N, C-alpha and C positions, 0 to 999 in steps of 0.2 A: 504494500500500500504506500509506503513511504517513497519508493522509487517512482511509482506512477504519479504521485503528488509532485515530486521534484520535476519530472518530465513535463507535467502540465504547466508548472510555474515557468519553466524555461521557454516553453512554446508561447505562453502569454507575454513573457518579458521580451522575447525577441520578435513579437508581433507576427508569428506564423499563422497562416490560415490553413487549417487541417484539410479543408475541401480542395483548395488549390494544390496543396502538396500531394494529395491523393490523386488528383487528375494529372499532375506532372509525372508522378510515378507510373501511372497507367500508360501515359504517352511514351515514357522511356522504355517500358516493357514491350509495348507494341513496336517501337523502333528496333529494339534488339531482336524481336521475333522476325521482323522483315529482313534484317541483316543476316540472321541465321538462315532464313529461307533462301536468300540470294546466294550465300556461300554454298548451300546444298545444291542449288541449280548449277552453279559454276563447276562444282566438283563432278556433278553428273555429266555435264558437257565435256569436261576434261577427260573423264574416264571413257566416254564414247569415242572421242577423237583418238586417244592413245590406243584403244582396242582396234579401231579401224586401221590405224597406221601399222600396228603390229601384224594384223591379219594380212595386210597388203604386202608386207615385206617377208612373209614366211616363204621359204623356198620349198616347193613341193618336190619330193624325190620319188622317182618311180623305180621299184625293185621288181626283179623277176627271179625265178629260181636260178641259182648259180652260186658263185663264190663271192663272199663278202669278208671284210675284215672289221672286227669290232675295234674301237679306239683303245689301244693299249694292250690288245691281246692278239693271238694268231688268227689265221683265216678260218672262216666258218662258211657253211653252205646254207643257202636259203631254202627252207622247206615249204613255207606257206607265207603269203602276204595278206593281211587283213585289210579291209577297205578304209579303215580309219588310221592307218599308219603303224599298227603293230606288226612286227615281223617275227616269224618263228624261225630260228636258226639252229643248225646242228653242228656240234663240234666233231670234226672228222677223227680226232684222236681217240675219243672214248664213245662216240655215238650219242652223247646226251643232247637233248633238244631243250630249248627254252625260248621264251618270248621277250623281245626287247622293243624299244621305241625305234622306229625307222630313222629318226633324226640323229640317233647315236651311232649309226653305221656309215661306213664309207666303202666304196668299191675296192676290191683287192686285185692288184695287178701282179701277175706271176713273176715278171722279170725284175721287179724292184725289191731290194732287200729292205725290210722294215726298220730294223734298229741300227744298222751299220751306216755311218756317215763318214765320208772321207773329206779331208780338208788340207789346207796348206799351213805349214808352220811359218809364222812371221816372227822375226827377231824384234825384241822390244827396242823402241827408239828412245834415245835419251831425252829427258825433259829439259827444254830450253825456255826459261822464263822470258816473257815479253818485256821489252824495255820502253 
């Protein structure tokens, strides 16, 4: 009761009008609601644009039965290709089959060695500071 009494005295002393303050607060809340709604609409538009950009730039790969190489592992043979990108592959070493996403596969070319790279040795050049 004492706190309410002090608050009422402060309002009276500072000449606050409770009705005006209530209307101003409702107006502020309505403005915040409009801003929130505007942000929501902008986020929705941004999401649609990024999705369409992503969908446009996806490279579709066509696979058929044959040899493929999984990234980081040896060659595999394609057993079955699903219409939505899943590819069933078989390991020729042990005959096990499993499904993978077609985006994770790349064609295997018989003549190219996978892990061996040759290069040239270059002597280190001395560091010469600029003047």
